[in-house]
Structure formats: C-alpha cells, structure tokens
C-alpha positions as CSV (number, residue, x, y, z in Angstrom):
1,X,35.4,47.8,-7.3
2,X,33.3,49.2,-4.6
3,X,31.5,45.9,-4.2
4,X,34.8,44.2,-3.4
5,X,35.3,46.6,-0.4
6,X,31.7,46.5,0.9
7,X,30.3,43.2,-0.2
8,X,28.4,41.1,2.3
9,X,28.0,37.4,2.1
10,X,24.3,37.3,2.5
11,X,23.6,38.7,-1.0
12,X,21.6,41.7,0.1
13,X,22.4,45.2,-1.0
14,X,23.7,47.3,1.8
15,X,24.7,50.9,2.4
16,X,28.2,51.7,1.4
17,X,30.2,52.8,4.4
18,X,32.4,55.4,2.7
19,X,31.9,57.8,-0.2
20,X,33.9,56.7,-3.3
21,X,35.5,60.2,-3.4
22,X,36.9,59.6,0.1
23,X,38.1,56.2,-0.8
24,X,40.1,57.6,-3.7
25,X,41.8,60.2,-1.7
26,X,45.5,59.9,-0.9
27,X,46.3,58.0,2.4
28,X,47.8,61.2,3.7
29,X,44.4,62.9,3.2
30,X,42.6,60.2,5.2
31,X,41.6,58.1,2.2
32,X,42.5,54.5,1.2
33,X,44.8,55.7,-1.6
34,X,42.9,53.8,-4.3
35,X,43.3,55.3,-7.8
36,X,40.2,56.2,-9.7
37,X,39.7,53.4,-12.2
38,X,38.4,55.6,-15.0
39,X,41.5,57.8,-14.8
40,X,43.8,54.8,-14.7
41,X,42.0,53.4,-17.7
42,X,42.4,56.7,-19.6
43,X,46.1,56.9,-18.8
44,X,46.7,53.4,-20.0
45,X,44.8,54.1,-23.2
46,X,46.8,57.3,-23.7
47,X,50.0,55.2,-23.2
48,X,48.7,52.8,-25.9
49,X,48.0,55.7,-28.3
50,X,51.5,57.1,-27.6
51,X,53.0,53.7,-28.4
52,X,51.0,53.7,-31.7
53,X,52.4,57.1,-32.6
54,X,55.9,56.4,-31.5
55,X,56.2,53.0,-33.2
56,X,54.1,53.2,-36.4
57,X,55.9,50.3,-38.0
58,X,54.9,47.7,-35.3
59,X,52.6,45.0,-36.5
60,X,49.6,46.2,-34.5
61,X,50.1,49.8,-35.5
62,X,50.2,48.8,-39.2
63,X,47.0,46.8,-38.7
64,X,45.2,49.7,-37.1
65,X,46.4,52.1,-39.7
66,X,45.2,49.9,-42.6
67,X,41.9,49.2,-41.0
68,X,40.9,52.6,-39.5
69,X,43.0,55.5,-41.0
70,X,44.8,54.4,-44.1
71,X,44.3,57.7,-46.0
72,X,44.9,60.0,-43.1
73,X,47.3,60.8,-40.3
74,X,46.6,59.5,-36.8
75,X,45.5,62.9,-35.7
76,X,42.9,63.2,-38.5
77,X,41.4,59.8,-38.1
78,X,37.6,59.7,-37.7
79,X,35.4,57.2,-35.8
80,X,34.1,54.3,-37.9
81,X,31.0,52.1,-37.4
82,X,31.9,48.7,-36.1
83,X,35.3,49.9,-34.8
84,X,37.0,47.8,-32.2
85,X,36.8,48.8,-28.5
86,X,40.6,49.5,-28.6
87,X,40.4,51.9,-31.6
88,X,37.2,53.6,-30.2
89,X,39.0,54.1,-26.9
90,X,42.1,55.5,-28.5
91,X,40.0,58.0,-30.5
92,X,38.3,59.2,-27.3
93,X,41.6,60.1,-25.6
94,X,43.2,61.8,-28.6
95,X,42.0,65.3,-27.5
96,X,43.6,64.8,-24.1
97,X,46.7,63.3,-25.7
98,X,47.0,66.3,-28.1
99,X,47.5,68.6,-25.1
100,X,50.6,66.6,-24.2
101,X,52.1,66.4,-27.7
102,X,55.0,68.5,-28.9
103,X,55.7,68.3,-32.7
104,X,59.3,68.0,-33.8
105,X,59.1,69.7,-37.1
106,X,62.6,68.9,-38.3
107,X,62.9,70.2,-41.9
108,X,59.1,70.4,-42.3
109,X,59.1,68.3,-45.5
110,X,56.3,65.9,-44.5
111,X,54.0,68.3,-42.6
112,X,51.1,69.7,-44.5
113,X,50.3,73.3,-43.4
114,X,46.6,73.0,-43.9
115,X,45.9,69.5,-42.5
116,X,48.4,68.7,-39.8
117,X,48.1,70.5,-36.4
118,X,51.8,71.4,-36.2
119,X,51.6,74.7,-34.4
120,X,49.5,75.9,-31.4
121,X,48.9,79.2,-33.3
122,X,45.9,79.8,-35.6
123,X,47.4,80.5,-39.0
124,X,44.1,80.4,-40.9
125,X,44.2,84.1,-41.6
126,X,47.6,83.8,-43.2
127,X,47.2,84.2,-47.0
128,X,49.6,81.8,-48.5
129,X,50.5,81.3,-52.2
130,X,49.1,78.0,-53.6
131,X,52.7,76.8,-54.1
132,X,53.2,76.7,-50.3
133,X,51.7,73.4,-49.0
134,X,54.4,72.0,-46.7
135,X,56.0,73.6,-43.6
136,X,59.4,73.5,-45.3
137,X,58.0,75.8,-48.0
138,X,56.8,78.2,-45.3
139,X,60.2,78.3,-43.7
140,X,61.9,79.1,-47.0
141,X,59.4,81.6,-48.2
142,X,59.5,84.5,-45.7
143,X,55.6,84.6,-45.5
144,X,55.5,85.1,-41.7
145,X,55.5,88.9,-42.1
146,X,51.7,89.4,-41.7
147,X,51.8,87.7,-38.3
148,X,52.3,89.4,-35.1
149,X,56.1,89.5,-34.3
150,X,55.8,87.2,-31.3
151,X,53.8,84.5,-33.3
152,X,56.2,84.8,-36.2
153,X,59.2,84.3,-33.9
154,X,57.6,81.4,-32.2
155,X,56.8,79.7,-35.5
156,X,60.3,80.3,-36.8
157,X,61.7,78.8,-33.6
158,X,59.9,75.5,-34.3
159,X,62.2,74.6,-37.1
160,X,65.1,72.5,-36.1
161,X,67.9,70.9,-38.1
162,X,67.5,67.2,-38.8
163,X,68.9,65.1,-36.0
164,X,69.7,61.4,-35.7
165,X,67.5,59.6,-33.3
166,X,69.1,56.9,-31.2
C-alpha cells in the first residue's frame, strides 16, 4: 500500500516521505486516516469466524467442520497440515475472538465441563464425581460449595432458562 502513495514512475526506489505510523493516524491527529491493513484483515477474519460460529448449518460452515474439526468443537480445533489459507487464518484469530465471546449456557445440556471453555473461572481444582460431565449436572448437584463464594455465585448466575431465539 505504501508503494501506491509514494511510487515514482521512473522505477527507482526512493525514500518514503512519511512514516507508516504517521500515515495510519487519524486525520484529527495529523495523519491520513488510513486504517492499518493488518488490523483490518484481522477484524474481517474474526467476522468470518463469528459467522462460522453463529451459522453452523450454512454450507461453508458444514464443509469446514467436516474437513477440519469434525470430532471437536470449533474452540478445540487444531491446525492441520495442508489446511486452507481461510482455515489457518481463522485459527490464528480464535484467541483474540475468545476474548470477545460470551457463552449462553442455557440449560447446560450440551456443554462438557472438562472440554468446553464455558466459564472464565479455573475450575480444575474442583473435585467432581464421575457422574457429573455436563454443566447441567453441575447446576443440579450443589457441588459449588468448595469454591470461593464470589466464584460460586458467578457460576450460578451463568445459568439461564431456555429462551426462544428470533
């Protein structure tokens, strides 16, 4: 992009007249107001990943799931050799995307306690009976007692009654 702004017709390399950091500043801050291409690219890939999560039954989402993470959830998918540029890019932004995600637990029936990252709290020290594998079991079983009160209250507040989505 910088070559577009400072390209000369004679084909010789020249000194760039402005620092790229200055060019990417807001106009109000004496810049040209150009957005950083790498951040725009990352945002668009995150938007694509969000669409993949939000619409898992779309044709392209089914294709990616079957090819790259058929036995896992999206969040537990691992990189594969010979993966497409699209999939590799989506995997690179999942950590950033995770910071923006809020789980809607609902009744907790489909969320695995040990695999799915459904809570921001570390519950690895919580000794659970083997029969408790899903979040719904955790809600029913009163096993939050060993946790600090604030964490237990926060985990309990995650549960919501099933709602219809428009």
